[in-house]
C-alpha distance (Angstrom), angle and dihedral (degrees) to the residues before:
residue distance angle dihedral
M1 . . .
G2 3.78 . .
K3 3.78 121.6 .
T4 3.79 117.8 -99.1
P5 3.84 109.9 -117.7
S6 3.75 111.9 -105.2
T7 3.81 123.6 -122.0
Q8 3.76 89.0 -102.0
Q9 3.73 93.3 51.2
K10 3.85 92.5 49.8
F11 3.85 88.7 49.3
Q12 3.82 88.3 51.8
Y13 3.83 93.1 49.1
N14 3.87 92.3 47.3
L15 3.84 91.0 47.6
E16 3.78 92.6 49.7
A17 3.87 90.7 47.8
E18 3.77 90.9 48.7
L19 3.75 93.8 48.8
K20 3.78 91.1 48.1
H21 3.84 90.5 50.2
A22 3.81 90.1 47.2
N23 3.77 89.4 50.4
I24 3.76 93.2 51.8
Q25 3.80 91.9 48.3
S26 3.79 90.2 49.7
R27 3.74 91.9 51.0
I28 3.82 93.3 49.1
H29 3.83 90.4 47.4
S30 3.81 90.1 49.5
M31 3.85 91.4 49.4
T32 3.78 92.2 47.4
Q33 3.90 92.6 47.6
T34 3.77 89.6 50.2
I35 3.88 96.7 45.8
L36 3.75 87.9 48.8
Y37 3.81 94.2 45.0
K38 3.80 106.6 150.5
F39 3.87 90.7 -19.2
R40 3.75 97.2 151.7
E41 3.84 91.5 46.0
N42 3.81 91.9 48.5
L43 3.79 92.2 48.2
V44 3.83 94.8 47.6
K45 3.75 94.0 44.9
T46 3.84 90.1 48.4
L47 3.84 88.8 56.9
S48 3.77 100.6 39.5
G49 3.80 145.1 46.0
N50 3.76 115.3 24.1
N51 3.75 90.6 -15.8
L52 3.77 89.1 67.3
Y53 3.74 88.4 68.2
V54 3.86 89.3 58.4
H55 3.81 88.5 57.7
L56 3.76 90.1 48.5
F57 3.78 90.5 48.1
A58 3.81 91.0 49.8
I59 3.80 89.6 52.0
T60 3.82 92.5 46.6
L61 3.79 92.8 48.5
T62 3.80 90.2 47.9
T63 3.75 90.2 53.4
I64 3.79 92.9 51.1
L65 3.86 92.7 46.7
V66 3.84 93.1 47.3
T67 3.87 98.6 42.9
S68 3.83 94.0 43.0
G69 3.80 89.5 55.3
F70 3.82 91.6 -120.8
D71 3.78 92.5 128.4
G72 3.69 93.8 56.1
W73 3.83 94.1 42.2
Y74 3.90 91.3 47.9
F75 3.84 92.7 51.1
S76 3.81 92.1 46.6
S77 3.83 91.5 48.8
T78 3.80 93.3 53.8
R79 3.79 98.3 59.9
N80 3.81 90.2 110.7
T81 3.83 116.4 135.0
T82 3.69 95.6 -143.0
L83 3.79 92.1 46.5
Q84 3.76 92.2 47.8
S85 3.81 91.4 52.4
I86 3.78 88.7 56.1
L87 3.81 98.4 42.9
F88 3.83 106.3 33.2
P89 3.85 93.0 76.4
A90 3.77 86.1 65.7
T91 3.77 87.2 80.7
F92 3.82 92.8 61.2
V93 3.84 93.2 37.8
G94 3.84 91.3 51.8
G95 3.81 90.8 49.6
T96 3.86 96.9 49.1
L97 3.80 110.4 30.9
P98 3.81 97.3 65.8
I99 3.73 88.3 58.7
L100 3.83 98.7 38.3
I101 3.72 97.9 49.1
P102 3.86 98.4 55.9
L103 3.80 88.9 41.9
F104 3.78 92.1 51.1
L105 3.80 93.0 46.4
Y106 3.87 90.1 47.7
I107 3.75 92.7 53.1
I108 3.77 96.2 44.7
G109 3.87 89.4 45.2
S110 3.86 89.7 51.4
I111 3.84 94.7 48.4
K112 3.85 94.1 43.8
K113 3.84 92.6 37.8
N114 3.75 86.7 -126.4
R115 3.80 109.7 158.8
H116 3.80 92.4 -170.9
H117 3.84 91.9 62.7
I118 3.77 92.3 45.1
I119 3.81 94.9 51.7
T120 3.81 90.3 45.3
A121 3.80 88.9 52.6
Y122 3.87 89.3 52.9
A123 3.84 90.7 47.1
L124 3.82 91.8 52.9
A125 3.85 91.7 44.8
Q126 3.80 89.0 55.6
A127 3.80 91.9 43.6
A128 3.77 91.4 52.3
F129 3.85 93.3 48.4
M130 3.76 95.4 45.1
G131 3.81 91.2 47.2
W132 3.90 88.8 53.5
F133 3.75 93.2 44.3
V134 3.79 97.5 50.3
S135 3.80 93.6 44.1
S136 3.75 93.1 44.9
T137 3.81 90.8 50.1
Y138 3.83 89.9 55.0
K139 3.81 90.7 46.7
A140 3.81 90.0 52.4
F141 3.85 88.4 63.0
T142 3.83 102.7 32.5
G143 3.77 101.0 48.4
R144 3.83 93.4 -167.2
A145 3.82 117.2 -173.4
H146 3.82 114.7 -118.6
P147 3.84 125.2 -132.3
A148 3.80 117.6 -64.5
I149 3.73 98.7 -114.0
H150 3.81 89.4 61.8
R151 3.80 98.9 41.3
S152 3.77 119.7 129.8
A153 3.83 136.4 165.0
I154 3.81 90.2 -64.2
F155 3.86 90.8 104.2
D156 3.82 98.8 30.7
N157 3.72 93.1 101.5
L158 3.84 88.4 56.0
N159 3.83 91.8 62.5
T160 3.84 90.0 -117.2
N161 3.75 114.8 169.4
P162 3.78 108.2 -124.7
L163 3.83 90.2 -157.8
V164 3.85 95.8 62.0
S165 3.70 119.0 126.1
I166 3.79 123.2 -93.6
D167 3.83 90.5 -114.5
T168 3.88 91.4 53.2
L169 3.73 93.1 43.0
S170 3.82 92.8 51.5
R171 3.83 89.0 58.2
E172 3.73 94.2 52.2
F173 3.83 121.3 115.5
H174 3.82 129.9 159.5
F175 3.80 103.6 -155.3
G176 3.81 115.6 -160.1
F177 3.73 131.9 73.0
L178 3.87 121.1 -45.8
K179 3.83 93.4 -21.1
G180 3.73 89.4 136.5
G181 3.76 103.1 22.7
I182 3.84 123.4 -122.9
F183 3.84 100.3 -87.3
W184 3.81 99.2 74.6
G185 3.75 125.8 30.7
W186 3.83 144.8 63.1
P187 3.06 124.8 2.6
S188 3.79 110.1 23.9
S189 3.78 109.9 -111.7
H190 3.83 90.8 -158.8
T191 3.79 89.5 59.1
T192 3.80 97.8 39.0
V193 3.81 89.3 52.8
A194 3.83 94.1 43.6
F195 3.87 92.5 51.7
S196 3.77 92.9 41.7
V197 3.78 90.2 55.7
A198 3.95 92.9 39.1
F199 3.79 93.2 54.9
T200 3.70 95.8 42.9
I201 3.81 84.7 57.0
W202 3.74 88.7 46.6
A203 3.76 93.3 55.0
I204 3.77 93.5 44.5
Y205 3.75 97.7 43.6
Q206 3.83 94.6 34.4
K207 3.74 91.8 140.1
N208 3.82 94.7 50.3
T209 3.74 106.2 79.7
I210 3.81 97.3 -174.9
I211 3.84 94.2 52.5
K212 3.77 98.8 44.4
Y213 3.80 96.3 45.4
T214 3.77 92.2 44.7
A215 3.77 89.2 53.9
V216 3.84 92.8 52.8
I217 3.80 93.5 44.2
I218 3.85 90.0 53.0
A219 3.86 89.7 47.4
A220 3.88 89.7 49.7
Y221 3.82 90.1 49.1
I222 3.78 89.3 52.7
G223 3.80 94.9 46.9
I224 3.85 95.6 45.8
G225 3.83 90.6 42.8
I226 3.86 90.6 51.7
S227 3.77 91.8 46.9
T228 3.84 91.6 61.5
N229 3.80 94.5 46.8
I230 3.83 124.4 24.8
H231 3.81 99.0 5.8
W232 3.81 142.8 44.1
F233 3.86 121.0 -109.7
S234 3.83 91.2 -108.2
D235 3.87 90.3 55.7
F236 3.80 87.5 56.7
V237 3.87 93.7 46.6
A238 3.82 92.0 48.5
G239 3.83 92.6 45.6
A240 3.79 91.4 49.4
L241 3.84 92.4 51.9
I242 3.70 96.8 45.3
G243 3.85 93.6 42.3
T244 3.81 91.1 52.1
I245 3.76 94.5 58.1
I246 3.82 92.0 44.3
G247 3.85 89.2 51.8
K248 3.75 95.0 46.0
Q249 3.79 93.0 50.2
I250 3.79 95.8 47.3
G251 3.76 94.1 41.5
K252 3.81 89.5 52.1
N253 3.74 93.4 54.5
F254 3.85 97.7 43.2
L255 3.82 90.6 47.0
E256 3.77 89.0 56.5
K257 3.82 89.8 48.4
Q258 3.76 90.7 52.5
K259 3.79 91.3 49.8
K260 3.74 91.9 50.0
E261 3.83 92.9 50.6
S262 3.82 89.8 48.3
K263 3.79 93.2 53.6
A264 3.88 90.7 46.8
N265 3.82 90.1 54.8
């Protein structure tokens, strides 16, 4: 028969378990604090000051593109099979890269004990979330109809005719609250998130030409691809503008954080 653990051994086991639990809680707290670094400030500054003019510009441009009929014309003009085979993957790329890139950087940073990679991963995670949050908030109130080839029962309860022309459909908004959900609509979340992440990378890696331009090119591919499939062109334009100011704001603050930590070390 095995020996019964002594009181001292039990105390040792409990102490080790508590220390391990405390260490896990500390790491989770540290991760949360870093991911949310200046989150409120970043959100407020993204929606105020000079950045407010960018939002107004996005709304104005959208109005012009919609009322002029450009949105409908552009969508109809991109029904090319070859073009679609090149651009349609943007839907998948835009939905996965903003998750995979921060995760990859965090894993690499943890393995190599590289604090720069880890902080960058947190910055990109915040950028992706804020891009999604801001664009989804807009969508909740604009309720814009999405292109005909991707229509579903989402607007059935609004008595929307599924056989309307592309031009008519491109002008269709259902202003209110959650009249069109937050998946479809204006602006494009794929584009907003892509540009938020891209310009966060641009701010943090401002001296690395290859990295920063590659990030923006990928974001542009996602936005343009989305604008020929599940969104209108103006959804892409607005998402790109809004995502850019989100990324620049978050990138600026996280770059300062990295510099402070480097000086402290």
